[in-house]
C-alpha positions in Angstrom: 115.1 101.9 209.2 117.3 101.8 206.0 117.3 104.9 203.9 114.6 104.8 201.4 116.6 106.0 198.8 118.4 102.2 199.3 115.4 100.2 199.5 113.2 98.6 196.4 110.2 100.5 195.9 106.6 99.3 194.9 104.4 100.6 192.1 101.3 102.0 193.5 98.6 103.0 190.6 96.0 105.8 191.8 92.5 105.1 190.6 90.7 104.8 194.0 91.9 108.1 195.7 91.1 106.8 199.2 92.5 103.4 198.8 95.9 104.7 196.9 95.9 107.2 200.0 95.6 104.2 202.3 98.3 102.6 200.3 100.6 105.5 200.5 100.3 105.4 204.5 100.9 101.7 205.2 103.8 102.1 202.9 104.9 105.3 204.8 104.5 103.7 208.7 106.4 100.8 207.4 109.2 102.7 205.7 108.7 101.3 202.0 109.4 103.7 199.3 106.7 104.3 196.8 106.4 105.0 193.0 103.0 106.8 192.8 101.2 106.0 189.0 98.4 108.4 188.6 96.1 109.4 185.9 92.7 111.5 185.7 89.6 112.0 183.9 87.1 115.0 183.1 85.3 115.8 186.3 87.7 114.0 188.5 89.3 115.0 191.9 89.9 116.9 194.0 92.6 114.1 194.8 92.8 114.5 198.5 95.9 111.9 198.2 98.1 114.5 196.6 98.1 116.5 200.1 99.7 113.5 201.7 103.3 113.6 203.4 103.9 110.3 201.7 102.8 111.5 198.0 106.1 112.0 196.1 107.4 112.1 192.7 104.5 110.8 190.8 104.6 109.3 187.3 101.7 110.5 185.3 100.1 108.0 182.6 97.4 108.3 180.1 93.9 107.3 181.5 93.6 103.4 180.7 89.9 103.7 179.9 90.8 106.5 177.3 94.3 105.5 176.0 94.9 102.0 176.8 97.8 101.7 174.6 99.1 104.6 175.5 98.6 103.6 179.4 100.4 100.2 178.9 103.3 102.0 177.0 103.9 104.4 179.7 104.0 101.4 182.4 106.6 99.5 180.1 108.7 102.7 180.0 108.4 102.9 183.9 109.1 99.5 184.4 112.1 99.3 182.1 113.4 102.1 183.7 113.0 100.6 187.1 114.9 97.6 186.1 117.8 99.5 185.0 118.0 101.3 188.2 117.1 98.4 190.7 118.3 95.5 188.8 114.8 93.5 189.2 111.4 93.9 188.4 109.1 95.7 190.9 105.9 95.0 192.3 102.8 96.7 190.8 99.5 97.2 192.8 96.4 98.5 191.7 94.1 100.4 194.1 90.6 99.4 192.7 89.0 96.5 190.5 88.7 98.6 187.4 92.8 99.2 187.7 93.3 95.5 188.5 91.1 94.3 185.7 93.0 96.7 183.3 96.8 95.4 184.4 95.3 91.7 184.6 93.8 92.2 181.0 97.4 93.3 180.1 99.2 90.9 182.2 101.4 89.1 179.3 102.4 92.7 177.9 103.4 93.8 181.6 104.8 90.5 182.9 108.5 91.4 181.8 108.5 94.7 183.9 106.5 94.1 186.9 105.5 91.5 189.7 101.8 91.1 190.8 100.3 89.2 193.5 98.8 85.8 193.1 100.9 82.7 192.3 103.9 81.4 194.3 106.5 83.4 192.2 104.4 86.7 191.9 104.5 85.8 188.3 100.8 84.6 187.2 97.9 86.4 186.4 94.7 86.3 188.4 92.2 87.3 186.1 90.2 84.0 186.0 90.3 84.2 189.6 88.5 87.5 190.0 85.6 86.2 187.8 82.8 85.8 190.5 81.2 82.7 189.0 84.7 81.0 188.7 85.0 81.7 192.3 81.9 80.4 193.1 82.9 77.1 191.3 86.1 76.9 193.0 84.4 76.9 196.3 82.1 74.2 195.7 84.9 72.1 194.3 86.8 72.6 197.7 83.8 72.3 199.9 83.6 75.5 201.2 79.8 77.2 201.9 78.9 79.6 199.5 75.7 80.9 198.2 74.2 79.2 195.1 75.4 80.9 192.5 74.5 80.7 188.6 76.3 82.1 185.3 74.3 84.4 182.8 76.2 85.3 179.9 73.5 84.9 177.3 69.4 85.3 177.2 69.2 81.3 176.7 70.3 81.2 180.3 67.5 83.0 181.6 64.9 80.2 181.7 67.3 77.8 183.6 68.3 80.2 186.0 64.6 81.2 186.8 64.1 77.4 187.7 67.0 77.1 189.8 67.6 80.1 191.9 65.8 80.6 195.1 64.1 84.1 195.9 65.1 86.8 196.6 68.4 87.0 195.0 71.0 89.2 193.7 72.9 89.7 190.6 76.3 91.5 189.7 78.6 91.4 186.9 80.8 88.5 186.7 84.0 90.7 186.3 84.0 94.6 186.6 85.0 96.5 183.5 87.4 99.4 183.5 85.3 102.2 183.9 83.2 100.6 186.7 80.0 101.2 184.5 77.8 98.7 186.6 78.0 100.7 189.6 78.1 103.9 187.9 74.9 103.2 186.1 72.9 101.4 189.0 73.2 104.2 191.5 76.4 103.0 192.8 74.9 99.7 194.0 77.5 96.7 194.0 74.6 94.3 193.2 70.8 94.3 192.2 68.3 92.4 194.3 65.5 90.6 192.4 62.2 89.3 194.6 60.5 87.2 191.7 60.8 85.6 188.3 59.1 88.3 186.7 61.4 91.0 188.0 64.5 88.9 187.5 63.6 88.1 183.9 63.2 91.6 183.0 66.6 92.7 184.8 68.7 89.9 183.2 67.2 91.0 179.6 68.0 94.7 180.2 71.7 93.5 181.7 72.4 91.2 179.0 71.6 93.7 176.3 73.6 96.2 177.9 76.6 94.0 177.3 77.3 92.8 180.8 78.2 89.1 181.9 76.5 88.4 185.3 76.3 86.0 188.4 73.1 85.4 189.7 73.5 84.7 193.4 71.0 83.2 196.2 70.6 85.8 198.6 71.8 85.3 202.0 70.1 86.9 204.9 71.7 87.6 208.0 70.7 89.0 211.7 73.2 91.0 212.8 75.8 93.6 211.6 78.5 91.3 212.7 77.1 88.7 210.7 78.5 90.2 207.4 82.2 90.2 208.0 85.3 91.1 205.9 88.2 89.0 206.7 91.8 89.8 205.5 94.5 87.4 205.3 98.0 87.4 204.3 99.0 83.9 202.6 102.7 83.1 201.8 104.3 81.3 199.1 103.0 78.0 200.4 99.7 79.5 200.3 99.5 79.3 204.4 97.8 81.9 206.1 100.2 84.2 207.8 98.0 87.2 209.1 94.3 87.3 209.9 91.8 90.1 210.9 88.7 91.7 210.1 85.8 94.2 210.2 82.4 94.6 209.7 80.3 97.3 208.2 78.0 99.9 210.5 77.0 102.5 207.8 76.7 102.0 203.9 75.8 103.8 201.1 73.8 103.1 199.1 71.7 100.5 201.2 72.1 97.7 201.2 74.4 96.8 198.4 76.8 99.8 198.9 80.3 100.9 200.1 80.9 101.0 203.8 81.7 104.6 205.3 81.5 103.5 208.9 83.0 100.1 210.2 84.3 98.4 213.5 87.4 96.0 213.9 86.2 92.6 214.9 87.6 89.1 215.3 86.0 85.8 214.3 88.1 82.9 215.2 85.8 80.6 213.4 86.6 82.1 210.1 90.0 81.4 210.4 90.0 77.8 209.1 88.0 78.8 206.1 90.2 81.3 205.0 93.0 79.1 204.8 90.9 76.7 202.8 90.1 79.8 200.5 93.8 80.7 200.3 94.8 77.3 199.5 92.0 76.8 196.8 93.1 79.6 195.0 97.1 78.8 195.5 97.3 82.8 196.5 100.4 84.4 197.3 99.7 88.4 198.7 96.8 89.4 200.6 93.4 89.0 200.2 89.7 90.4 201.4 87.2 87.4 201.9 83.7 88.6 202.4 81.6 86.2 204.8 78.1 86.4 205.9 76.1 84.1 208.3 73.4 82.3 206.6 70.3 82.9 209.0 68.5 79.9 208.2 71.6 77.3 208.4 73.7 79.0 210.7 76.8 78.7 208.5 79.0 81.2 207.6 79.2 81.4 203.7 81.8 82.9 201.4 80.4 85.8 199.2 83.2 86.7 197.1 86.9 87.3 197.4 88.8 90.8 196.4 92.4 90.2 195.2 93.4 94.2 195.7 93.8 96.5 198.3 90.6 97.4 200.0 89.3 100.8 201.2 90.1 100.2 204.9 93.6 98.6 204.5 95.0 101.4 206.5 92.7 100.9 209.0 94.0 97.6 209.9 97.4 98.6 209.7 97.1 101.3 212.3 95.8 98.4 214.3 99.1 96.3 213.9 97.9 94.5 210.6 100.0 96.0 207.8 99.2 93.6 204.9 101.4 95.6 202.6 104.4 95.2 204.9 104.0 91.5 205.1 103.9 91.9 201.4 107.0 93.9 201.1 108.7 91.4 203.7 107.9 88.7 201.3 108.8 90.2 198.1 112.3 90.7 199.8 112.7 87.5 201.3 112.6 88.6 204.9 109.0 87.2 205.9 110.0 84.6 208.8 109.7 81.0 207.7 107.2 78.7 209.4 103.6 78.9 210.0 103.4 81.3 212.6 100.4 83.8 212.2 99.8 87.0 213.2 96.3 87.2 215.4 94.2 90.0 217.1 95.0 90.1 220.9 92.6 89.6 223.6 93.3 93.2 224.5 92.9 94.6 221.1 89.4 92.9 220.5 88.4 93.5 224.0 87.9 97.6 223.0 86.2 99.2 220.2 87.9 100.4 217.2 85.9 102.3 214.2 86.8 103.6 210.8 84.9 106.6 209.6 84.8 108.5 206.1 83.8 111.7 207.6 82.5 113.5 204.5 80.1 110.4 203.7 79.2 110.2 207.2 78.4 113.9 207.7 76.8 113.8 204.1 74.4 111.4 205.3 73.6 112.7 208.7 72.8 116.2 207.0 70.9 115.1 204.0 68.7 118.2 203.5 65.6 116.7 205.0 66.5 117.4 208.5 66.8 120.2 210.8 70.0 121.3 212.3 68.8 119.8 215.8 67.7 116.7 214.3 71.1 116.1 212.9 72.8 116.9 215.9 70.6 114.7 218.1 71.6 111.7 215.6 75.3 112.6 215.8 75.2 112.4 219.6 73.4 109.2 219.5 75.7 107.7 217.0 78.6 108.5 219.0 77.1 107.6 222.5 76.5 104.0 221.0 80.2 103.5 219.3 82.7 104.8 221.8 86.4 103.8 221.3 89.2 104.8 219.1 88.9 106.3 215.6 90.6 106.0 212.4 89.5 108.7 210.2 89.5 108.1 206.2 91.8 111.0 205.3 92.9 112.5 208.7 95.6 110.8 210.8 97.8 112.4 213.4 101.1 111.0 211.4 99.6 112.4 208.0 97.2 115.2 209.0 97.2 117.4 205.5 94.8 115.2 203.4 92.3 115.3 206.4 92.8 119.1 206.8 92.2 119.8 203.3 89.0 117.7 203.3 87.8 119.6 206.5 88.7 123.2 205.0 86.6 122.1 201.7 83.8 121.2 203.7 83.7 124.2 205.8 84.0 126.4 202.8 80.6 125.2 201.7 77.8 127.8 201.7 75.5 126.0 204.2 75.7 127.1 207.7 73.9 124.3 209.1 76.4 122.0 207.3 79.5 124.0 208.7 77.9 124.1 212.1 77.4 120.1 212.3 80.7 120.0 211.0 82.4 121.9 213.7 80.7 119.8 216.4 81.5 116.5 214.8 85.3 117.6 215.1 85.0 118.8 218.3 83.3 115.6 219.4 85.8 113.9 217.8 89.0 115.3 219.0 87.6 115.7 222.8 85.9 112.3 223.3 87.7 109.8 221.3 91.4 109.0 220.6 92.2 109.4 216.7 94.9 107.4 215.5 
């Protein structure tokens, strides 16, 4: 491996601590140097990522939500210094939708200093492609199955939507703002379900009055957990898919439109041709997360939406041999193999079970205050009996244990003895009965 001091770094913005830690680890195991860009806000933290062995020499900028101009000026200064040192623009990667929206809204200002994923030369804005209704229109134009989706940006749209949409349906922001206010004000739900016209009319009027542009989408109902899949791909400068893997949620919070805190690696080869069409339609270079659901009524796999930034489990995929950040770096450095050879899961890999677990959320849902110690322990044992295999914990890894140790110590310091007892049992179960990567 080359000396890291001689290698070109990438710049990673910390906005989601978990995703940022995953990015540090993806880069760390691939020998890719990172310039961490951090900011904070009132009541933020604790920042578990700062305990990582890969967290070094951070650059602090103002919080973009509080001082956007100051944040941009600080990024420009960093980009200018980096070009003086390395003789080229560096790749800038956000770790949440909010930071991606921010840097995309200022794409032209940052373009002289940084590259970003998207176009064939890493020099094109993807802000329009991030817009959920624009995505839906693109899928329809390219004959890619997707739920019926309608734009709602004005009260004049509501009557038409009520006539055209089928129920139940869901609505969500067409584009997140830099404070993620929709999720924050809706109990951390990414979308809201409505059962009938009356309910939808009330909600749409309220959301429009609050300033949200929305997408109203047909609700896709599926039967099994593995019929809601997140597929991950890397596509090259010719928009050809070069790597493909996936996972599905086992547990999420809040239900049913929250973030997964327990998931399982999976491989659905029938989705590969669809991901190829998605990458081509977007004319995308970089990695993508593509969300699919299998429609119980038609049996068709439908694209729900596409995310164009790192996902919360990107290190989980890397730990199984699918390091999308390393592929981006190789592509950036001109060392990605030419041709159309694709990295796919081996039979041995998908023949066994591999899980990702957010320990803190798992514990908090296991012991929610309404269960006795005995009930919680029984539920924990039942869960692990049903899910045997290797585990990738959100914060603890064998090669980078300190963030996980810090998290565990923090939980054990809590005053509730039952919570401490369950935590110790859980740790014993994980370390004795499973392989932790």
